[in-house]
CHARMM-style PDB file with segment names, atoms N, HN, CA, C and O in Angstrom:
ATOM      1  N   MET     1       0.846  -1.177   0.000  1.00  0.00      PROA
ATOM      2  CA  MET     1       0.000   0.000   0.000  1.00  0.00      PROA
ATOM      3  C   MET     1       0.889   1.238   0.000  1.00  0.00      PROA
ATOM      4  O   MET     1       1.827   1.337   0.791  1.00  0.00      PROA
ATOM      5  N   ARG     2       0.594   2.165  -0.879  1.00  0.00      PROA
ATOM      6  HN  ARG     2      -0.168   2.084  -1.521  1.00  0.00      PROA
ATOM      7  CA  ARG     2       1.379   3.386  -0.974  1.00  0.00      PROA
ATOM      8  C   ARG     2       0.930   4.387   0.079  1.00  0.00      PROA
ATOM      9  O   ARG     2      -0.257   4.489   0.388  1.00  0.00      PROA
ATOM     10  N   GLU     3       1.887   5.123   0.626  1.00  0.00      PROA
ATOM     11  HN  GLU     3       2.852   5.040   0.375  1.00  0.00      PROA
ATOM     12  CA  GLU     3       1.592   6.166   1.601  1.00  0.00      PROA
ATOM     13  C   GLU     3       1.809   7.528   0.956  1.00  0.00      PROA
ATOM     14  O   GLU     3       2.714   7.699   0.139  1.00  0.00      PROA
ATOM     15  N   TYR     4       0.983   8.489   1.324  1.00  0.00      PROA
ATOM     16  HN  TYR     4       0.248   8.351   1.988  1.00  0.00      PROA
ATOM     17  CA  TYR     4       1.061   9.845   0.792  1.00  0.00      PROA
ATOM     18  C   TYR     4       1.262  10.821   1.941  1.00  0.00      PROA
ATOM     19  O   TYR     4       0.628  10.699   2.989  1.00  0.00      PROA
ATOM     20  N   ASP     5       2.151  11.794   1.737  1.00  0.00      PROA
ATOM     21  HN  ASP     5       2.666  11.893   0.885  1.00  0.00      PROA
ATOM     22  CA  ASP     5       2.327  12.860   2.723  1.00  0.00      PROA
ATOM     23  C   ASP     5       1.322  13.961   2.390  1.00  0.00      PROA
ATOM     24  O   ASP     5       1.510  14.719   1.439  1.00  0.00      PROA
ATOM     25  N   LEU     6       0.266  14.038   3.174  1.00  0.00      PROA
ATOM     26  HN  LEU     6       0.113  13.422   3.946  1.00  0.00      PROA
ATOM     27  CA  LEU     6      -0.794  15.017   2.939  1.00  0.00      PROA
ATOM     28  C   LEU     6      -0.775  16.150   3.962  1.00  0.00      PROA
ATOM     29  O   LEU     6      -1.742  16.901   4.089  1.00  0.00      PROA
ATOM     30  N   SER     7       0.344  16.266   4.693  1.00  0.00      PROA
ATOM     31  HN  SER     7       1.129  15.656   4.590  1.00  0.00      PROA
ATOM     32  CA  SER     7       0.425  17.249   5.778  1.00  0.00      PROA
ATOM     33  C   SER     7       0.276  18.691   5.302  1.00  0.00      PROA
ATOM     34  O   SER     7      -0.264  19.516   6.040  1.00  0.00      PROA
ATOM     35  N   GLY     8       0.727  19.019   4.113  1.00  0.00      PROA
ATOM     36  HN  GLY     8       1.165  18.349   3.514  1.00  0.00      PROA
ATOM     37  CA  GLY     8       0.617  20.394   3.615  1.00  0.00      PROA
ATOM     38  C   GLY     8      -0.433  20.544   2.530  1.00  0.00      PROA
ATOM     39  O   GLY     8      -0.435  21.527   1.789  1.00  0.00      PROA
ATOM     40  N   ALA     9      -1.316  19.579   2.441  1.00  0.00      PROA
ATOM     41  HN  ALA     9      -1.314  18.781   3.043  1.00  0.00      PROA
ATOM     42  CA  ALA     9      -2.299  19.551   1.349  1.00  0.00      PROA
ATOM     43  C   ALA     9      -3.318  20.681   1.468  1.00  0.00      PROA
ATOM     44  O   ALA     9      -3.685  21.102   2.565  1.00  0.00      PROA
ATOM     45  N   GLN    10      -3.759  21.155   0.316  1.00  0.00      PROA
ATOM     46  HN  GLN    10      -3.461  20.813  -0.575  1.00  0.00      PROA
ATOM     47  CA  GLN    10      -4.803  22.172   0.226  1.00  0.00      PROA
ATOM     48  C   GLN    10      -6.098  21.474  -0.172  1.00  0.00      PROA
ATOM     49  O   GLN    10      -6.361  21.268  -1.357  1.00  0.00      PROA
ATOM     50  N   TRP    11      -6.900  21.112   0.817  1.00  0.00      PROA
ATOM     51  HN  TRP    11      -6.686  21.280   1.780  1.00  0.00      PROA
ATOM     52  CA  TRP    11      -8.137  20.378   0.586  1.00  0.00      PROA
ATOM     53  C   TRP    11      -9.200  21.296   0.006  1.00  0.00      PROA
ATOM     54  O   TRP    11      -9.238  22.489   0.308  1.00  0.00      PROA
ATOM     55  N   ARG    12     -10.068  20.728  -0.832  1.00  0.00      PROA
ATOM     56  HN  ARG    12     -10.038  19.759  -1.078  1.00  0.00      PROA
ATOM     57  CA  ARG    12     -11.174  21.466  -1.444  1.00  0.00      PROA
ATOM     58  C   ARG    12     -12.473  20.796  -1.023  1.00  0.00      PROA
ATOM     59  O   ARG    12     -12.630  19.581  -1.144  1.00  0.00      PROA
ATOM     60  N   LYS    13     -13.399  21.605  -0.527  1.00  0.00      PROA
ATOM     61  HN  LYS    13     -13.272  22.592  -0.428  1.00  0.00      PROA
ATOM     62  CA  LYS    13     -14.695  21.074  -0.118  1.00  0.00      PROA
ATOM     63  C   LYS    13     -15.516  20.745  -1.359  1.00  0.00      PROA
ATOM     64  O   LYS    13     -15.627  21.564  -2.271  1.00  0.00      PROA
ATOM     65  N   SER    14     -16.079  19.569  -1.391  1.00  0.00      PROA
ATOM     66  HN  SER    14     -15.990  18.904  -0.650  1.00  0.00      PROA
ATOM     67  CA  SER    14     -16.884  19.145  -2.525  1.00  0.00      PROA
ATOM     68  C   SER    14     -18.098  20.041  -2.699  1.00  0.00      PROA
ATOM     69  O   SER    14     -18.694  20.493  -1.721  1.00  0.00      PROA
ATOM     70  N   SER    15     -18.460  20.294  -3.949  1.00  0.00      PROA
ATOM     71  HN  SER    15     -17.977  19.927  -4.744  1.00  0.00      PROA
ATOM     72  CA  SER    15     -19.648  21.104  -4.226  1.00  0.00      PROA
ATOM     73  C   SER    15     -20.924  20.372  -3.815  1.00  0.00      PROA
ATOM     74  O   SER    15     -21.987  20.987  -3.728  1.00  0.00      PROA
ATOM     75  N   TYR    16     -20.830  19.076  -3.563  1.00  0.00      PROA
ATOM     76  HN  TYR    16     -19.966  18.577  -3.634  1.00  0.00      PROA
ATOM     77  CA  TYR    16     -21.991  18.296  -3.131  1.00  0.00      PROA
ATOM     78  C   TYR    16     -22.171  18.330  -1.615  1.00  0.00      PROA
ATOM     79  O   TYR    16     -23.173  17.828  -1.104  1.00  0.00      PROA
ATOM     80  N   SER    17     -21.228  18.908  -0.896  1.00  0.00      PROA
ATOM     81  HN  SER    17     -20.414  19.315  -1.311  1.00  0.00      PROA
ATOM     82  CA  SER    17     -21.342  19.001   0.556  1.00  0.00      PROA
ATOM     83  C   SER    17     -22.282  20.137   0.925  1.00  0.00      PROA
ATOM     84  O   SER    17     -22.359  21.149   0.228  1.00  0.00      PROA
ATOM     85  N   ASP    18     -22.993  19.956   2.028  1.00  0.00      PROA
ATOM     86  HN  ASP    18     -22.930  19.134   2.594  1.00  0.00      PROA
ATOM     87  CA  ASP    18     -23.862  21.047   2.469  1.00  0.00      PROA
ATOM     88  C   ASP    18     -23.122  21.934   3.452  1.00  0.00      PROA
ATOM     89  O   ASP    18     -22.054  21.564   3.939  1.00  0.00      PROA
ATOM     90  N   ASP    19     -23.674  23.092   3.746  1.00  0.00      PROA
ATOM     91  HN  ASP    19     -24.541  23.392   3.349  1.00  0.00      PROA
ATOM     92  CA  ASP    19     -23.035  24.057   4.639  1.00  0.00      PROA
ATOM     93  C   ASP    19     -23.662  24.062   6.028  1.00  0.00      PROA
ATOM     94  O   ASP    19     -23.432  24.993   6.801  1.00  0.00      PROA
ATOM     95  N   ASN    20     -24.436  23.058   6.353  1.00  0.00      PROA
ATOM     96  HN  ASN    20     -24.622  22.303   5.725  1.00  0.00      PROA
ATOM     97  CA  ASN    20     -25.142  23.023   7.629  1.00  0.00      PROA
ATOM     98  C   ASN    20     -24.511  22.072   8.633  1.00  0.00      PROA
ATOM     99  O   ASN    20     -25.186  21.620   9.557  1.00  0.00      PROA
ATOM    100  N   GLY    21     -23.228  21.760   8.469  1.00  0.00      PROA
ATOM    101  HN  GLY    21     -22.680  22.127   7.718  1.00  0.00      PROA
ATOM    102  CA  GLY    21     -22.559  20.867   9.401  1.00  0.00      PROA
ATOM    103  C   GLY    21     -22.892  19.407   9.183  1.00  0.00      PROA
ATOM    104  O   GLY    21     -22.574  18.570  10.028  1.00  0.00      PROA
ATOM    105  N   GLY    22     -23.520  19.088   8.076  1.00  0.00      PROA
ATOM    106  HN  GLY    22     -23.778  19.768   7.390  1.00  0.00      PROA
ATOM    107  CA  GLY    22     -23.891  17.708   7.776  1.00  0.00      PROA
ATOM    108  C   GLY    22     -22.821  17.012   6.971  1.00  0.00      PROA
ATOM    109  O   GLY    22     -21.683  16.873   7.419  1.00  0.00      PROA
ATOM    110  N   SER    23     -23.184  16.576   5.790  1.00  0.00      PROA
ATOM    111  HN  SER    23     -24.108  16.689   5.425  1.00  0.00      PROA
ATOM    112  CA  SER    23     -22.265  15.843   4.917  1.00  0.00      PROA
ATOM    113  C   SER    23     -21.224  16.780   4.347  1.00  0.00      PROA
ATOM    114  O   SER    23     -21.535  17.622   3.504  1.00  0.00      PROA
ATOM    115  N   CYS    24     -20.002  16.642   4.796  1.00  0.00      PROA
ATOM    116  HN  CYS    24     -19.749  15.958   5.480  1.00  0.00      PROA
ATOM    117  CA  CYS    24     -18.933  17.524   4.351  1.00  0.00      PROA
ATOM    118  C   CYS    24     -17.757  16.683   3.874  1.00  0.00      PROA
ATOM    119  O   CYS    24     -17.031  16.098   4.678  1.00  0.00      PROA
ATOM    120  N   VAL    25     -17.577  16.629   2.565  1.00  0.00      PROA
ATOM    121  HN  VAL    25     -18.166  17.104   1.912  1.00  0.00      PROA
ATOM    122  CA  VAL    25     -16.500  15.853   1.973  1.00  0.00      PROA
ATOM    123  C   VAL    25     -15.491  16.817   1.374  1.00  0.00      PROA
ATOM    124  O   VAL    25     -15.853  17.780   0.698  1.00  0.00      PROA
ATOM    125  N   GLU    26     -14.212  16.541   1.635  1.00  0.00      PROA
ATOM    126  HN  GLU    26     -13.917  15.759   2.185  1.00  0.00      PROA
ATOM    127  CA  GLU    26     -13.139  17.327   1.039  1.00  0.00      PROA
ATOM    128  C   GLU    26     -12.273  16.399   0.198  1.00  0.00      PROA
ATOM    129  O   GLU    26     -12.084  15.229   0.528  1.00  0.00      PROA
ATOM    130  N   VAL    27     -11.751  16.946  -0.894  1.00  0.00      PROA
ATOM    131  HN  VAL    27     -11.904  17.897  -1.163  1.00  0.00      PROA
ATOM    132  CA  VAL    27     -10.920  16.164  -1.800  1.00  0.00      PROA
ATOM    133  C   VAL    27      -9.654  16.942  -2.148  1.00  0.00      PROA
ATOM    134  O   VAL    27      -9.581  18.159  -1.978  1.00  0.00      PROA
ATOM    135  N   LEU    28      -8.667  16.206  -2.640  1.00  0.00      PROA
ATOM    136  HN  LEU    28      -8.727  15.217  -2.778  1.00  0.00      PROA
ATOM    137  CA  LEU    28      -7.452  16.811  -3.183  1.00  0.00      PROA
ATOM    138  C   LEU    28      -7.440  16.582  -4.678  1.00  0.00      PROA
ATOM    139  O   LEU    28      -7.792  15.502  -5.152  1.00  0.00      PROA
ATOM    140  N   ASP    29      -7.035  17.594  -5.419  1.00  0.00      PROA
ATOM    141  HN  ASP    29      -6.748  18.471  -5.035  1.00  0.00      PROA
ATOM    142  CA  ASP    29      -7.043  17.504  -6.872  1.00  0.00      PROA
ATOM    143  C   ASP    29      -5.663  17.337  -7.495  1.00  0.00      PROA
ATOM    144  O   ASP    29      -5.569  17.141  -8.707  1.00  0.00      PROA
ATOM    145  N   ASP    30      -4.599  17.407  -6.717  1.00  0.00      PROA
ATOM    146  HN  ASP    30      -4.675  17.567  -5.733  1.00  0.00      PROA
ATOM    147  CA  ASP    30      -3.276  17.532  -7.328  1.00  0.00      PROA
ATOM    148  C   ASP    30      -2.376  16.303  -7.222  1.00  0.00      PROA
ATOM    149  O   ASP    30      -1.161  16.421  -7.381  1.00  0.00      PROA
ATOM    150  N   LEU    31      -2.942  15.132  -6.960  1.00  0.00      PROA
ATOM    151  HN  LEU    31      -3.929  15.036  -6.832  1.00  0.00      PROA
ATOM    152  CA  LEU    31      -2.132  13.919  -6.950  1.00  0.00      PROA
ATOM    153  C   LEU    31      -2.439  13.115  -8.217  1.00  0.00      PROA
ATOM    154  O   LEU    31      -3.597  12.779  -8.464  1.00  0.00      PROA
ATOM    155  N   PRO    32      -1.428  12.807  -9.013  1.00  0.00      PROA
ATOM    156  CA  PRO    32      -1.674  12.106 -10.268  1.00  0.00      PROA
ATOM    157  C   PRO    32      -2.235  10.698 -10.049  1.00  0.00      PROA
ATOM    158  O   PRO    32      -1.650   9.888  -9.330  1.00  0.00      PROA
ATOM    159  N   GLY    33      -3.366  10.428 -10.677  1.00  0.00      PROA
ATOM    160  HN  GLY    33      -3.841  11.086 -11.261  1.00  0.00      PROA
ATOM    161  CA  GLY    33      -3.926   9.083 -10.675  1.00  0.00      PROA
ATOM    162  C   GLY    33      -4.792   8.704  -9.501  1.00  0.00      PROA
ATOM    163  O   GLY    33      -5.460   7.671  -9.540  1.00  0.00      PROA
ATOM    164  N   VAL    34      -4.802   9.522  -8.440  1.00  0.00      PROA
ATOM    165  HN  VAL    34      -4.259  10.362  -8.409  1.00  0.00      PROA
ATOM    166  CA  VAL    34      -5.599   9.205  -7.256  1.00  0.00      PROA
ATOM    167  C   VAL    34      -6.301  10.450  -6.740  1.00  0.00      PROA
ATOM    168  O   VAL    34      -5.908  11.576  -7.042  1.00  0.00      PROA
ATOM    169  N   VAL    35      -7.355  10.223  -5.950  1.00  0.00      PROA
ATOM    170  HN  VAL    35      -7.674   9.308  -5.705  1.00  0.00      PROA
ATOM    171  CA  VAL    35      -8.085  11.320  -5.318  1.00  0.00      PROA
ATOM    172  C   VAL    35      -8.270  10.984  -3.840  1.00  0.00      PROA
ATOM    173  O   VAL    35      -9.060  10.102  -3.504  1.00  0.00      PROA
ATOM    174  N   PRO    36      -7.550  11.677  -2.953  1.00  0.00      PROA
ATOM    175  CA  PRO    36      -7.776  11.504  -1.526  1.00  0.00      PROA
ATOM    176  C   PRO    36      -9.086  12.201  -1.119  1.00  0.00      PROA
ATOM    177  O   PRO    36      -9.408  13.283  -1.609  1.00  0.00      PROA
ATOM    178  N   VAL    37      -9.822  11.562  -0.222  1.00  0.00      PROA
ATOM    179  HN  VAL    37      -9.561  10.682   0.177  1.00  0.00      PROA
ATOM    180  CA  VAL    37     -11.118  12.060   0.241  1.00  0.00      PROA
ATOM    181  C   VAL    37     -11.134  11.984   1.759  1.00  0.00      PROA
ATOM    182  O   VAL    37     -10.672  11.000   2.338  1.00  0.00      PROA
ATOM    183  N   ARG    38     -11.669  13.028   2.415  1.00  0.00      PROA
ATOM    184  HN  ARG    38     -12.044  13.827   1.945  1.00  0.00      PROA
ATOM    185  CA  ARG    38     -11.779  12.995   3.875  1.00  0.00      PROA
ATOM    186  C   ARG    38     -13.062  13.688   4.317  1.00  0.00      PROA
ATOM    187  O   ARG    38     -13.704  14.395   3.541  1.00  0.00      PROA
ATOM    188  N   ASP    39     -13.417  13.474   5.563  1.00  0.00      PROA
ATOM    189  HN  ASP    39     -12.895  12.899   6.194  1.00  0.00      PROA
ATOM    190  CA  ASP    39     -14.557  14.127   6.202  1.00  0.00      PROA
ATOM    191  C   ASP    39     -14.057  15.444   6.775  1.00  0.00      PROA
ATOM    192  O   ASP    39     -13.187  15.444   7.645  1.00  0.00      PROA
ATOM    193  N   SER    40     -14.590  16.565   6.304  1.00  0.00      PROA
ATOM    194  HN  SER    40     -15.297  16.565   5.597  1.00  0.00      PROA
ATOM    195  CA  SER    40     -14.096  17.864   6.761  1.00  0.00      PROA
ATOM    196  C   SER    40     -14.348  18.108   8.246  1.00  0.00      PROA
ATOM    197  O   SER    40     -13.672  18.932   8.862  1.00  0.00      PROA
ATOM    198  N   LYS    41     -15.314  17.399   8.824  1.00  0.00      PROA
ATOM    199  HN  LYS    41     -15.863  16.730   8.324  1.00  0.00      PROA
ATOM    200  CA  LYS    41     -15.574  17.561  10.260  1.00  0.00      PROA
ATOM    201  C   LYS    41     -14.523  16.843  11.101  1.00  0.00      PROA
ATOM    202  O   LYS    41     -14.446  17.055  12.311  1.00  0.00      PROA
ATOM    203  N   ASN    42     -13.711  15.991  10.464  1.00  0.00      PROA
ATOM    204  HN  ASN    42     -13.773  15.819   9.481  1.00  0.00      PROA
ATOM    205  CA  ASN    42     -12.678  15.238  11.173  1.00  0.00      PROA
ATOM    206  C   ASN    42     -11.389  15.277  10.358  1.00  0.00      PROA
ATOM    207  O   ASN    42     -10.956  14.246   9.844  1.00  0.00      PROA
ATOM    208  N   PRO    43     -10.763  16.462  10.232  1.00  0.00      PROA
ATOM    209  CA  PRO    43      -9.593  16.593   9.367  1.00  0.00      PROA
ATOM    210  C   PRO    43      -8.391  15.749   9.800  1.00  0.00      PROA
ATOM    211  O   PRO    43      -7.527  15.454   8.974  1.00  0.00      PROA
ATOM    212  N   ALA    44      -8.317  15.366  11.042  1.00  0.00      PROA
ATOM    213  HN  ALA    44      -9.019  15.606  11.713  1.00  0.00      PROA
ATOM    214  CA  ALA    44      -7.216  14.515  11.502  1.00  0.00      PROA
ATOM    215  C   ALA    44      -7.562  13.036  11.373  1.00  0.00      PROA
ATOM    216  O   ALA    44      -6.745  12.172  11.690  1.00  0.00      PROA
ATOM    217  N   GLY    45      -8.769  12.750  10.908  1.00  0.00      PROA
ATOM    218  HN  GLY    45      -9.433  13.452  10.651  1.00  0.00      PROA
ATOM    219  CA  GLY    45      -9.221  11.372  10.781  1.00  0.00      PROA
ATOM    220  C   GLY    45      -8.671  10.697   9.541  1.00  0.00      PROA
ATOM    221  O   GLY    45      -7.775  11.218   8.876  1.00  0.00      PROA
ATOM    222  N   PRO    46      -9.216   9.542   9.242  1.00  0.00      PROA
ATOM    223  CA  PRO    46      -8.709   8.766   8.108  1.00  0.00      PROA
ATOM    224  C   PRO    46      -8.993   9.428   6.764  1.00  0.00      PROA
ATOM    225  O   PRO    46      -9.941  10.199   6.616  1.00  0.00      PROA
ATOM    226  N   VAL    47      -8.155   9.108   5.802  1.00  0.00      PROA
ATOM    227  HN  VAL    47      -7.385   8.482   5.922  1.00  0.00      PROA
ATOM    228  CA  VAL    47      -8.299   9.592   4.430  1.00  0.00      PROA
ATOM    229  C   VAL    47      -8.476   8.378   3.535  1.00  0.00      PROA
ATOM    230  O   VAL    47      -7.697   7.427   3.608  1.00  0.00      PROA
ATOM    231  N   LEU    48      -9.481   8.409   2.706  1.00  0.00      PROA
ATOM    232  HN  LEU    48     -10.113   9.181   2.646  1.00  0.00      PROA
ATOM    233  CA  LEU    48      -9.716   7.365   1.720  1.00  0.00      PROA
ATOM    234  C   LEU    48      -9.059   7.813   0.419  1.00  0.00      PROA
ATOM    235  O   LEU    48      -9.343   8.904  -0.075  1.00  0.00      PROA
ATOM    236  N   VAL    49      -8.186   6.983  -0.137  1.00  0.00      PROA
ATOM    237  HN  VAL    49      -7.954   6.097   0.264  1.00  0.00      PROA
ATOM    238  CA  VAL    49      -7.528   7.314  -1.404  1.00  0.00      PROA
ATOM    239  C   VAL    49      -8.065   6.360  -2.459  1.00  0.00      PROA
ATOM    240  O   VAL    49      -7.871   5.147  -2.375  1.00  0.00      PROA
ATOM    241  N   VAL    50      -8.744   6.925  -3.457  1.00  0.00      PROA
ATOM    242  HN  VAL    50      -8.902   7.910  -3.526  1.00  0.00      PROA
ATOM    243  CA  VAL    50      -9.327   6.125  -4.531  1.00  0.00      PROA
ATOM    244  C   VAL    50      -8.661   6.488  -5.856  1.00  0.00      PROA
ATOM    245  O   VAL    50      -8.086   7.567  -5.996  1.00  0.00      PROA
ATOM    246  N   THR    51      -8.742   5.594  -6.808  1.00  0.00      PROA
ATOM    247  HN  THR    51      -9.209   4.717  -6.694  1.00  0.00      PROA
ATOM    248  CA  THR    51      -8.173   5.899  -8.122  1.00  0.00      PROA
ATOM    249  C   THR    51      -8.988   7.008  -8.781  1.00  0.00      PROA
ATOM    250  O   THR    51     -10.177   7.164  -8.504  1.00  0.00      PROA
ATOM    251  N   ALA    52      -8.343   7.768  -9.646  1.00  0.00      PROA
ATOM    252  HN  ALA    52      -7.377   7.641  -9.871  1.00  0.00      PROA
ATOM    253  CA  ALA    52      -9.041   8.848 -10.340  1.00  0.00      PROA
ATOM    254  C   ALA    52     -10.219   8.322 -11.170  1.00  0.00      PROA
ATOM    255  O   ALA    52     -11.276   8.952 -11.165  1.00  0.00      PROA
ATOM    256  N   PRO    53     -10.082   7.192 -11.884  1.00  0.00      PROA
ATOM    257  CA  PRO    53     -11.246   6.673 -12.622  1.00  0.00      PROA
ATOM    258  C   PRO    53     -12.404   6.278 -11.693  1.00  0.00      PROA
ATOM    259  O   PRO    53     -13.567   6.497 -12.033  1.00  0.00      PROA
ATOM    260  N   ALA    54     -12.102   5.709 -10.546  1.00  0.00      PROA
ATOM    261  HN  ALA    54     -11.157   5.531 -10.270  1.00  0.00      PROA
ATOM    262  CA  ALA    54     -13.158   5.340  -9.594  1.00  0.00      PROA
ATOM    263  C   ALA    54     -13.856   6.593  -9.065  1.00  0.00      PROA
ATOM    264  O   ALA    54     -15.077   6.595  -8.907  1.00  0.00      PROA
ATOM    265  N   TRP    55     -13.103   7.651  -8.792  1.00  0.00      PROA
ATOM    266  HN  TRP    55     -12.111   7.649  -8.921  1.00  0.00      PROA
ATOM    267  CA  TRP    55     -13.698   8.901  -8.314  1.00  0.00      PROA
ATOM    268  C   TRP    55     -14.588   9.517  -9.386  1.00  0.00      PROA
ATOM    269  O   TRP    55     -15.686   9.992  -9.098  1.00  0.00      PROA
ATOM    270  N   ARG    56     -14.100   9.503 -10.633  1.00  0.00      PROA
ATOM    271  HN  ARG    56     -13.208   9.118 -10.867  1.00  0.00      PROA
ATOM    272  CA  ARG    56     -14.905  10.039 -11.736  1.00  0.00      PROA
ATOM    273  C   ARG    56     -16.217   9.285 -11.861  1.00  0.00      PROA
ATOM    274  O   ARG    56     -17.270   9.896 -12.043  1.00  0.00      PROA
ATOM    275  N   ALA    57     -16.163   7.967 -11.766  1.00  0.00      PROA
ATOM    276  HN  ALA    57     -15.307   7.471 -11.618  1.00  0.00      PROA
ATOM    277  CA  ALA    57     -17.374   7.151 -11.862  1.00  0.00      PROA
ATOM    278  C   ALA    57     -18.322   7.475 -10.714  1.00  0.00      PROA
ATOM    279  O   ALA    57     -19.534   7.549 -10.917  1.00  0.00      PROA
ATOM    280  N   PHE    58     -17.788   7.669  -9.513  1.00  0.00      PROA
ATOM    281  HN  PHE    58     -16.803   7.609  -9.348  1.00  0.00      PROA
ATOM    282  CA  PHE    58     -18.608   8.023  -8.351  1.00  0.00      PROA
ATOM    283  C   PHE    58     -19.305   9.364  -8.579  1.00  0.00      PROA
ATOM    284  O   PHE    58     -20.513   9.482  -8.377  1.00  0.00      PROA
ATOM    285  N   VAL    59     -18.545  10.367  -8.999  1.00  0.00      PROA
ATOM    286  HN  VAL    59     -17.564  10.271  -9.163  1.00  0.00      PROA
ATOM    287  CA  VAL    59     -19.104  11.714  -9.228  1.00  0.00      PROA
ATOM    288  C   VAL    59     -20.153  11.665 -10.333  1.00  0.00      PROA
ATOM    289  O   VAL    59     -21.204  12.294 -10.214  1.00  0.00      PROA
ATOM    290  N   GLU    60     -19.882  10.930 -11.399  1.00  0.00      PROA
ATOM    291  HN  GLU    60     -19.028  10.418 -11.496  1.00  0.00      PROA
ATOM    292  CA  GLU    60     -20.861  10.809 -12.478  1.00  0.00      PROA
ATOM    293  C   GLU    60     -22.139  10.136 -11.968  1.00  0.00      PROA
ATOM    294  O   GLU    60     -23.242  10.538 -12.339  1.00  0.00      PROA
ATOM    295  N   GLY    61     -21.994   9.120 -11.125  1.00  0.00      PROA
ATOM    296  HN  GLY    61     -21.099   8.794 -10.824  1.00  0.00      PROA
ATOM    297  CA  GLY    61     -23.162   8.453 -10.564  1.00  0.00      PROA
ATOM    298  C   GLY    61     -23.982   9.371  -9.675  1.00  0.00      PROA
ATOM    299  O   GLY    61     -25.211   9.364  -9.736  1.00  0.00      PROA
ATOM    300  N   VAL    62     -23.308  10.162  -8.852  1.00  0.00      PROA
ATOM    301  HN  VAL    62     -22.309  10.168  -8.803  1.00  0.00      PROA
ATOM    302  CA  VAL    62     -24.002  11.118  -7.988  1.00  0.00      PROA
ATOM    303  C   VAL    62     -24.715  12.166  -8.839  1.00  0.00      PROA
ATOM    304  O   VAL    62     -25.861  12.526  -8.570  1.00  0.00      PROA
ATOM    305  N   SER    63     -24.028  12.644  -9.857  1.00  0.00      PROA
ATOM    306  HN  SER    63     -23.097  12.352 -10.076  1.00  0.00      PROA
ATOM    307  CA  SER    63     -24.609  13.667 -10.743  1.00  0.00      PROA
ATOM    308  C   SER    63     -25.835  13.154 -11.475  1.00  0.00      PROA
ATOM    309  O   SER    63     -26.765  13.909 -11.757  1.00  0.00      PROA
ATOM    310  N   ALA    64     -25.830  11.861 -11.781  1.00  0.00      PROA
ATOM    311  HN  ALA    64     -25.075  11.247 -11.552  1.00  0.00      PROA
ATOM    312  CA  ALA    64     -26.959  11.255 -12.502  1.00  0.00      PROA
ATOM    313  C   ALA    64     -28.085  10.840 -11.565  1.00  0.00      PROA
ATOM    314  O   ALA    64     -29.126  10.354 -12.008  1.00  0.00      PROA
ATOM    315  N   GLY    65     -27.869  11.035 -10.264  1.00  0.00      PROA
ATOM    316  HN  GLY    65     -27.023  11.429  -9.904  1.00  0.00      PROA
ATOM    317  CA  GLY    65     -28.900  10.674  -9.292  1.00  0.00      PROA
ATOM    318  C   GLY    65     -28.851   9.220  -8.862  1.00  0.00      PROA
ATOM    319  O   GLY    65     -29.803   8.711  -8.271  1.00  0.00      PROA
ATOM    320  N   GLY    66     -27.749   8.550  -9.153  1.00  0.00      PROA
ATOM    321  HN  GLY    66     -26.975   8.963  -9.633  1.00  0.00      PROA
ATOM    322  CA  GLY    66     -27.622   7.135  -8.813  1.00  0.00      PROA
ATOM    323  C   GLY    66     -26.879   6.961  -7.601  1.00  0.00      PROA
ATOM    324  OT1 GLY    66     -26.671   5.831  -7.161  1.00  0.00      PROA
TER     325      GLY     66
END
């Protein structure tokens, strides 16, 4: 399993996250081939790293209402 140093990362809040303290997902856009994802309410918590194609498929599914 590959490890990533995300200590200085500039996280971006997903446009699908709400602003009411509910579902808050943050992602990183600048790692080639992968997309790290975390819960913005728990920035020191675990980070899920998925492949870029898997993330694209997820976003497309959410956008399509699936």
